[in-house]
N, C-alpha and C positions, 0 to 999 in steps of 0.2 A: 504494500500500500504506500502510495506517495506521501510525502510530508503534508501536502495540501489536503489530501483525504484524511490523514490521521488527525489533523487539526479539526476538520469538520466533524469527524466521528467523536472525538474527545469532547467537543463542544456540545454535540447532540446529547451525549450521555450526561454531561454535567448539567445542562439545562433541565433535563428530565429529573435528575436527582436533586438539584439545588436551586433551580430557578435562575433568572438572569443576574440578579445582584450577587448571589452566592457563587456565580461562575466567574472567577477571576482569571485574568490572562495568565498568571503564574500557574494556576491549577490546570488550565488548558494545556499549557506548555508541558507540564509534568506528565499529564495523562497521555499526551500525544508523543512524548519523548522528543520534543522539538525545542530548539532554542528560541529566544526572543527575536533574534534576527530572522529566523525562518518564518516565524509567525507574521512579522510585519513585512516580510518579503511577499507573502501570499495574500495578506489582508491588510487593509488600511487601519484596522483596529478591532476592538472587541465587537462593536455594533455590526460591522461588515461580516465578521466571522459568525456571529450569532444569526444574522440573516441567512447566510449560506447554510448553516446547520438547520434552521427552521424550515427553509425551503426543501432541503433533502428529507427531513422528517415528514413533511407534508406530502412529498412525492411518494415516499414509501407507504404512507397511510392510504393514499389513493390506490396504489398498486395492490395492496393487500385487500382493500375493500372490493376493488374491481375483480380480483381473482375469485371472490365469492359471489359477486353480483353478476358477473358476465356470463355469457352463454345463452342458450335458448330454452332452458328448462322452465317449468311453471314459476310464476311470480312468487308464490308462497315459498317454494323450495329455495329460490335464490335469496329471498329475505332471510329465511331460516338459516341458510348456509352462512350468510353474513353475520347474523346474530350469534351463531354457535361456533364461529371460527376460533381457532386457538389464539389466545391472547394472554398476556401477563396481567391479569385483572388487578392484582394487588399493587402493581406499579402504576396503574392508571393509564390513561391515554396520553401519549407524548405530545399530541397536538392539543387536545382538550385541556390538559393541565396548564398550557401556556395562557389560557384565558383567565387563569387565577393569578397570574403574575402581573402585579401593577406596573412594572417597568415595561413589559411587553405591550400591555393594553394602552399605555401612555404614548407608545411610539408607533405611529401609523405604518411606518415601513416594516417594522417587525411583526405587527399585527396582521398585515395584509395577507401573507400566505396562510395564516390560521383561518381568517375569515373566508378566504377563497376555497380552502379545503372543506370546511364545514358546509359552505353553500353548495359546492360540487356534490358532496355526499347527500345533502337533502334533495337536490335536483335529480341525482341518479336514482335515489330511492323512490321519489315521486314518479319518475318515468316508469319504473318497474310496477308500482301500484297501478298506474294508468294502463299499462299493458294488461295486467290482470283484470281490470275492469272491462277493457275493450274486448277481451276474448271470453268474458263471462266467468272467469275463474273466481273473481271477487264479486259479491252481490251486495245489494242494499246500498244505503247512502254511505259512501266512503270517499272523503276528499283526499286526493293523492298528496297534496302539499301538507295538509294537517297530519296525515298518517306518517309521512316521511319525517316531519318534525318530531312526532311522538317516538319514532324508532330511534332517531339520533339522541333525543332526550333520555330515552330508556337506557341506551348504552352509556352515555356520559354520566347519568345519575347512578347507574349500576356500578360504575367504577368508584364513585364517591362512597356509596353505601358499603361496598366491599372493603375499601381502604379503611373506612371508619370502624368496621367490625373486625378487621384483620382476617377476613375469610372471603373466598369467592362465592359463598352461598348466596348472599343478597343479589349479586350480579345475576347468577343463574335463575334465581326466583323472579327477578324483574323480566328477564328474557322469556321465561316460561309463561309469565302472565301476559306479556304482549303477544306471544305466539298463540295463546289461547284465545285472546280477543280477535286476532286476525283469522284464526281457524274458524271462528263463528261466522265469518263472512265468506267461507269457502266450504268445500266438501271434504277438506283435509283435517286430520287430527294431529296436533303437534306431538312430537316424541319428547319424552322427559329427558333432561340433560343428565349425563352420567356423573 
């Protein structure tokens, strides 16, 4: 891995663990095993490096979500695959956690990839719900945008509940509850998480 990539990966890890303020240039350099000169050769400073790290995290989140949501299967199955995909629930969402960082929220440039990723996810999910409605898989009154927002809120809230309890059980319970509600709009019955 190049020094440039090691710096980005170290920053990503530290942002997830410590937030923006807790991520010092010295900590980044130590984690990346890179000197100060290398860091400033590749990036103008901590804000530029943090932006590169946030963008990479957002890209990876989109790719992971798309791997579950993509394809041509039934809408319910694709949403279920997204909700049940493997995640480190107790660490939380690396993108969603940035919304709780006051320094990220206060910086429009750092916040932009976070907002764009969450908007992309809501739009992607709304499109899948609409597909399910269009083909008759989902029935009854079901607003695609509201449903997509509920799915994203369930995942992000599930992370918070899991972290607060120190157990992934609240996340799984939230997912099971949402899938039960969606199943009521289909002829499918959700499977219980293991």
